[in-house]
C-alpha angles and dihedrals in degrees: 000000000000124000140176128195130201146174136201126194119217141176133055103250119082128270089050117219119241134221112206131195145169129196122195138178136190123172108320095341123097124178134183127194121192121189117193109213092009131146115235125339093248093046100043105023101030097069091045091051092048091050091049094049095045096040091238116159113241 
């Protein structure tokens, strides 16, 4: 599996809010997770992606 995380700050009032995401691919499957008002991609999106791929209930 390959994966890449990312974040983007937005807004004008400190502390700025953050969008977080993670994209992953394995074989012919590609998945993207976007978290509005998340922390970091690995912190916010990673566990969601893992739960999705393993079928774990969150």
